[in-house]
N, C-alpha and C positions, 0 to 999 in steps of 0.2 A: 504494500500500500504506500503510495507516495505521500510525503508530508504536505500539509496545507501550503498553498503557494506563497503566502507571506512569511512563513517560517524561515525559508531559505534566505530571506533578506536580513534576518537578524543573526542567524547562526546556521552552521551545517548540521544536518541530522546526525552525523557521526559524533558531534560534540555533545549531543543531548545527555547521554549518561553521565559524562563528567560534569556538565552544568547542573544537572539535578543533584548529583552527589555534593557539589559545592554549596548549593542552595540549602540542602538539608543540614549540612555541617554548620553553615552560618546561622540557621534557625536554631539548632541545638545549642550553639554557643550563646545566642541571645537568651534562650530559656535558662541555661545554667548560670548566666550572669545576673539574672533577676532573682535577688535574694528572697523576696516575698513569695514568688511563685515556687522557688525551690523548697522553701520551708513548708509551704502548703502541700506540695507533692509528698515530701517525706512524712509529714504528720498524717496525711490521709492514708498513706501506705502502712504506717505503723498501726493506725486505728483498725484498718482492715485485717491486718495480721493478728492483732489482739483479739478481734471478734472471732476469727476462724479458730485460733488456738483455744479460746474458751469453749467454743462449741465442740471441738475435737476432744478436749479433756472431759467434758460432760458426757459425750457419747461413749468414750472409752470407759469411764467409771460406770455408766449405766450397763454396758455390756458385761463388765466384770461382776457387778452385783447380780445381774440376771443369771450368769453362769453359776455363781455361788448358790443362789436360791434353788436353781434346778438341780444342781449336784446334791445339795442337802436333801431335797425332796426325794430324789431317786435313791439316795443312800438310806433315807428313813424308810421308804417303802420296802427296799430289799432287806433291811434289818428286821422290820416287822414281819415280812414273809418268812424269813428264816426262823425267827423266834417263835412264831405261831405254827410253824410247820406247813404253811400254805405254799411253799416254793415248789412242791412236787406236782 
């Protein structure tokens, strides 16, 4: 596909990847130089990580407690069956 006719007036199509890379780099440098934006970025990232970590800990604890309850119930039923002779 040929580039739009006006594009060749400004640059060669072969230069576009380099020009795009330079533009992205300039944009990233501007963002990194903006202290307020940088602080907001890291604060929001930390808050998101904290939220997920809390959820994961709660889920892990819930699974462990459920395993303990099920294991205790099965052990109790087996012990009752053996003690009453109903295991046969």
